[in-house]
N, C-alpha and C positions, 0 to 999 in steps of 0.2 A: 299803669300807665295814667296818663296826666288824663283822668277821665273822672268824670261825677256817675256814680249807678245808683240804683237802687234795688235793695235786695227783695229780689221775687220770688216766686214760686219756688219750692224746693224739691229737685229731682233727686227720689231716692232709687236705687236700682236692687230690686228685691232679690238677691241671690247671695247664697253662702259657697264661696269659693274654696275650693281644696288647696293644696300648696302645689299642685301639677298648675295650675293657671295663672302663677306665678304672682299670686297674690296671698299672704301671711295674714292672720287674726293677729291685732292690736296687740299689744303686751307679750307678745309668746316669746320675746326675746331673741327670736331667729334671725338669723341673717344670710338668709340666701342669695347668692352671689349674681345678680339683674344682669342680663345681657347689656352691654354698654351699646349707648347710642353709635350710630355711624359718625364717620371721622367728618363729615360734614353733614349738616341735617335740616331741612327747611320745616320748623316748627311754630306756626302761629299763633297767638293767644286766641285759648277759648274762653270767653265771657260764662263763668261756672253760674251766675246768679241767675240766669236767663230761665231756668227751669228745662232747658232744651237737653239732649241726647247728645254728648260729644262723638260717639260712636256713630250717630246716623250723620251728623254733620260731617265728621271726617270719611265716611264712606262716600256721599253725596258730593264732595268739594275734591276729593282726591288728596287733600292732606292727611299724609298716614301717620304724622308726629303732631304733637298739640303740647302747648305751654298752657298749664290749667291755672287761671286765674281768678281769684288767691285765697291765701290761707293767713287769717290773721285771729288775732284775740278776739272775743266777744266784747270784753269791757276792757278796759284801760286798767293794767295792773294784774292782770290774768295772764296764766304760763300756758295755757290750754289754747291751741289753735284748732279752727273752723275753717270749714270753707265757708267765705263772705262773711266770717265772724258769726254767721248763724250758729246757734247751739241745736239746732235741729239738723247741722247737717257735718258731724264729726268726721276725725279722720278713723273710717273705718270702710271695712269691704263693701259693706250696705250702702255707700255712699260712693258711687262712680265705680265701685269694685266690677260690675259686669261688663260696666262700658269699657273700663280700662282691659280686660280680657278680651273683650270683644277686638279692639284696637291694635292687639298684638297679634291675636290671631290673621288679622289682616294686614300684617308685617309693619306695622309701626309701633310706637309708645307715646308714654306720656311724662312731660317735665313737670312737677307738683311747681308752683310760683307762690312767695310770701312777699308779701307787703303789698304795694300799689300806691296810688297815690291816695285814697280815702286813708286807708290804714293808716300811712304815712303822716295825713290830717289830724289823726283823732286820738293818738297815742296808742293805737291796737296793733302796730307792727310789731311782731313777737318780741325782739330785741328790746324796742324802745319800752313794751309794756312788762317785761319779765327782768326783775334785776337778777334772778339767780341764772347764770352760766350754765350749771349742771341741766338744771330743767330747760332750757331752752336748747341746747345739745338733745335732751334726752327726748325732745317734740320732734327736732328733726329726724333721729334716730328711728323713731314710732312711724313716721311718714315712710320712712325708706324700709321698714321692713313690712309695713301693711300693706303698701302697693307694689314694693318688689320695685322699686326704681333706682337709675344709675345717674339723675342728677338732679340736684335743687337749685333753683331759680331764686333770686332775692333782689326783687325789685324797691330800691330805694330811691326815692324822691324828697323833694321838697324837706320838710321840717326834720323828716330823719337823716337829712344831709348835715344836719347842725348839732344833732345830739351826739355829741363825743361818746357818752358814757355807751349810748346804746351800740354805736359804731365798734366799740373796744369788746362788748358783751358778744355781738353777733359774730367777731372774727375770732376771738377764743373757743366760743362753741362750735364754728367750721373746725378748726384745729382739732379740738376735743373728738370730735366726730370722724374726722379724717383717722385721728388715732385708733377707735374704736372698730372702723370699718377694716384697717389692716390688719388689728387682731383674729376679725372675721374671714380674711380672706377675699374680702369685696373691696372693687371699686365703687368709689361715688365721689360725682364731681359736683362743684359749686361753681353757678354762675352769678355773678353781679349785673344787675339789669340797671343802668344810670343815665340822666339826662346828660345832653352835649350842646356843645356850642357847636359853631360850624368849623372849629380848628382844633378840636379835640375835647377831653372833658374839662369843668370849669376845676378851679381849685378845691370845693369841698367834695366833688366826685374822686379829683384824685386821691385827697384825703382818707375816702374808706381803702382804698388799696394800697396805700402807705402802712396805716394802721394792719391791715392783714400782715404787709411783709413782715412788721414788726413782732407780730404774733406769728410767726411762721405758719400762718395760714396759708394754703394754697388756693389760688382763685384761677380755675381750670378757662372761663370764659368770661371777659368782659364786654355786657352788650349794651350796646347805643342806641337810643331812643334818638334816634334822626329825624326828629321833628318837633313843635313845639319850641322855637327857638325865641318866640317873644321878643324881636328886636327891631320891628318895625320895617323889615326890608320885604321886598317880593323874592320868592326863592326858588331857584332852580332846583328840585329838590335832589335828585339823582346828583348831580355837581357836588353839593353840599354833603353827602353822605360818603362820598370818596375824599372830599377834605377833611371832614370830621374822623373818618376812620384811618387819613394818613397822619394827623394829628395825635390820635390813640396811638398809634404804632410806636409814635417817635416817644410816647410818655411812656409806654409801656418799655421801651428799648431801655431807658434810663433805670426803670424799676428792677427791671429782670435783665442786667446786662449780658447774662452767661446764654441768654436764650438765641437762637439762630433765627433770620428772618422768616424762614418758614413757620417755627415753632411761634414767632410775635404773631404773625399774620393767622396762626393756625388757632391762636386763643383770643380771637376777633368776634364778636357778634355782631348784628345790623338788625334793629328792629324798627319797620318804619310803620306811618299810620296811613292807612290808605284812603285816596281820594282826598277831603279838605280838612285840615286837623284842626283842632281846639282854638288856633290863633285865627283861621279865616282863610280865604281864598287867596293870600298872597302865599299860602303854603299848602299847596298843591300837588301831592301824589300820583302821579298819572299812568297810566298803563305804557307809555312809551317809556318813563322814569323807570319803570320797574324790571322793562325788558335789559335796560342800561346797567340798570343796580345789580340783575343777575347775572351778564354777562361779566363784569367787572367783578364781583365775588367769587365768581369760578376762576377767574384769571388770578386773585389773590391769594385762593386758597384759604380762605375764612372759613372759620369752625361753623356757624348758626346763623340762619336768614330766618326771619320773622317778621311778623307785621301786625299791629292790632288794629282791627281784630279781626276772625275768621267771621262772625256775624255780621260783620261789614262789607263783607265782599259780595256786594249786589249795588244796583244804581235805583235802588228804591224811592232816593229822596235828593233828586236832581237839585243843587245850588246850597243842600243844608251842609252845615260843618260840625265835625265832632261829634256826630251822632253815635250812639253806641249799636246801631241797628243798621248802616246803610255808608256807602262811601261820600256821598254829596255828588259826585258825578256818574254821567251816563256810562253805563258798563253792562254786560250782560253778569249773573250771577254766575262768580267763582273764577272770573276773568282774571284775577291776582294769581289764585291758589293754583292755577294750570300755568300761569308764568312762571314761577317758583318753586314749584312741586319738583320738578327734575334737579334740582340741587341736592336734595338728599343723595346720598351715595353711602356705601361701604368703602372696607379697606381698597378694595380692588375696582380701579374706576374703569365702566365700559367706554362705549363710544357715546360724543354726545356731542353737540352743535347750537348754533347760535344764531338767530337772525336779528338783522338789524337794518334801519333805514336810513341812507345817509342823501341830502339831510333829512332829519325827522320831522320837518315840516315846510309847508311852501303855502303861497297865498297866488291866487287868479281870481282875475274878474270872470265873472258869468258869460260862459261862450267860448274861453279859453282853454288852453291846454297847459299841463306840466309833467314834468317826471322826476323820479328820484331812483338814485342804487339800491338797489336789496342787497346786502353782503350777507354771505353766510361764512361761518368760521370753525374750524375743530376746536371745539373745548375740551375735548378728552379724547382718549382713544384715535381711533386713524379715521378717514374718511368715509362717509356714506352716502347715497344717492337722497336727495331731499325734494321731495313734491311742494312747490308752491301755489297757496291761493290766496285770493283774495277776497275780503266783505268789508260791512260798513260802507258802502258809497250811498249817498241819499241820493232821493229822486233828481233827475238832471245830470248826473255825477256818473260816468262810466270808469271803471278801475280795472285793469288786468297787467299782467307781469309773465315775462318774457324773457325766457323761455320758462316752462312751468315746472321743468324739475332741472337743479345741477346737484353735481358732486359736492359736499359740504367742505368750502374754501374757496367755491366761487361764487360768482356775482351776477342778478340778473335785473332787470329794468321793470319799473312799477310806473306806466304808462295811464294818464290822468284825462280825460276831456269832461267839460262840462256844456249843458246848452243854456242859451239864455234864459232859460226857466228855471236856471238852478237858484236853489234860493238863499240869500247871504249867510254865513255864518261859517263855524269851526266844527269838524267833522273828523271823529278817528278812522282812518283805513287802517284795518289790521290787515296784515299779510302773514300765513299760516305758513310754520314748514313743518310736513312731516316727514319720519324716517323709522327705521327700524326700531330706534331708541327712543322714539316718541315725538311729542309736537315742542315748538317753541313759535313765538310770535314776535312781530317786531310791528311798530304802530308809525304811521306817517299822520299827522295833522293836517289835514286842507283846510284852508280858509278860502271861503270863496265873498267875492266881494259884487257891489253892483245895487241897485235900486231894490231895496226891499220892500215887501208888502207893508200895506199903511197900518198905520197901528190903531183906526179910527173902527170901530162896529159901524157895519151896516146899519141904517136905519136906528139907530141908538137911542133919539126920542120919539118915534114911534108918530115923525110928522107926515110921513106918507100916506098916514091913513090906512094903510094893509099893514098883514101880519110879517110879509115876506121882507128877509129871509128867516125870521123867527117860524119856529113850528112850537104848538103848545099843544098839551093834550087836551082831553075832551073840554069844550067851555073858555078856553083859552081866547082873547081877545084884543081887537084894539078896542080902547073905549075914550070917550070925549070927558068924562069925567069919573074919579078924581084926575087930577094933573097936575105937575109938578111946574112946568112950563109950557108953550105953546098950547096947544088943541087936543094932545093926545097922549096916551100913555098904555102902558102894557097891564092885561089882566090875566093873572093866573090864579085858574079856578080847582082850589084844593078842596077835596071832598071825605068822605070818609074812606073811599077806597084809592084816592090817588093825590100826589102833592100836588098837581095842577103844571107841573114844570112844563116853562119855555126856554126854547133855548137856541143860538147859531152857533155854526162852525167860524173860528175867526184863525187867518194861519199869520202868523207874527214872524218872528227872526228868531232860528232856533236858540236854546243856550243862552236867553235873554232876559233881565229882570223887568217887569212890569206891574202897571197896579191898575185892577179894574176898579168903577166908580160907580155909582148908579143910585138914584132916590127911590126911597120904597113906603111903603104905606099899609098898614094891616097885621094882624097878628101872626109872626113866627114867618117873616118874612126873611126867604134865601137869597145870596145872592154869591154866585161862586164860579169857578171855574175846574174842568174835570177832562180826561182824555189825556192831552201830553202835560198837564200839570193839576195837581191838587190844589183846591184852596178854597173857602168859602167864609162867610160869616152871615149874621141874621139881625135883627132887630122885633119888637113888639111897639108898634106907634099908630096913634090914632090919627097922626100928622104925619107929615114927609119927614124921613128921617134920612142921611145919607151914609152909603155904606162905601168902603174901600177894603179893597182884598187884592193885598202884593202876591206876586207869584213868579214862576220863572220856568221859561218854555223850555221842552226837553228838545231832543236831536231832529224833531220833524217842526218845531213851530208852530204846530198845530194845537190848539184847545176850543173846546164847547164852551161858550159863556151860557150862563143859565140864570132864569128866577124861578121859585118856585113858593109854595107855603108849606102845609104840614096837615097831616091829616085830620081832616074833622075841622079844621080851624077858620074855614071860610077863605073866600077871593083875598087875595093880596095884590099890589099894584107896584110898578116900577117904571121910573120915567128917566128920561137924560142919562143913559150907559154911555160910558167911554171908556178907551186905555189907554193911558198914557205910559 
């Protein structure tokens, strides 16, 4: 993936697994036939360098299948792949073996992925690093037999897209592995994960596939990274996913003229990046986008649906883009996984349905009302009864759906009313459909307009002469010296047992960027916000120093502004606080 990462703690599963678990010891030469992946599969990327257990996160999230990222050489020139290029994480049952066995016991599987942005830029992607085609093939075969897997993913980006020798070696190795697998009665798939434009693969990505064709290497899935377009435009990420995939379909139709439309769509994979991607807020993949992409993917019959990455499927860092550990948008943990998880199916398709809001967004002034149609559709099998519920309405907003139960294929109405006290901002209203086959969601983004709360702190200069609405730990007070301006300032009394925190609650516009400013004096004087946002800075100064703290509010818009010192460092002082 187009991400920067640091190799962190090593995860070692302390277990020796017998062949009955589906994991074979490396170097045995055995080629037990792995269970093929489902005909369509949701397999989000798992960041293997985090030290977390893939089996635990799979169980917690509901993602039964995982794409394990990444395998690469430890040093340029090596022909031996390791997890994350870390020589203490070899391809062996002792590394992730127990986790993979647990994932399989729970009805899932894994797809090891070679390459990734870091490997592709350091010369440690296996075919860039190793110049011996036979050794590259042997490394692939070792992964196959060690973990008894049925698909290998090859994430090829940036410098690896221009290394023509590496491209040719890789595809020749794929062909060798496919021939080897055929002699062992084993079916093995290869997927290429490639960057894309909004209209299909760029020529360097297409060149990878052309070379595969020339080497008679069968590529089972072409997986597009539908993000990080870096074109300076603001994107509807769901719409661009569809135009990207249609462009790829057209390209594949020329490369493989004997394939039917169903076969072509069935060889396409899509990988989204959750929330705000590396480029920034102009490329934000929302929950509403996820629902649109899910319904489209089911209708087209694509092979693989994925995202980067499972560890990002949470709302822990609103406003932050491209973080490995959070999406940068307001969401609950595993919201995206819950949308995509029902995509996985076997060769026999059961009943399934979709839920969408039309329109999927609307704007009202505080005190007004609006509505939208909630459409359900049969996406597989036959119609079933679907119960509809609504969540996500903020204070001052009431959202209901009528009727509360429909047969898949029928519609309901989302009714939204607001009071004059509703805080202006944008809010995702989620409609959840529950049926015997599972749950799906549709998201309606409500924008409330009106006169929002002021951005000024109350008594930011302490010139009232009293603390209110500030509250302080013991010893906190309004003082007349030292002051930055005017006649008063705020004192926070840090002792051996407390930081002396003084704070007040401020309600601002939700999901909006602000900067808190204030002047401080003293040892380890901290200024920051907590609650609906988390940010702070500090200074050591015998004189007055100005501090500025940028932050972005969450869905409620409410934050706690504070001044405090540090344990045993004595009093600190603050003055002229403001938010802009």
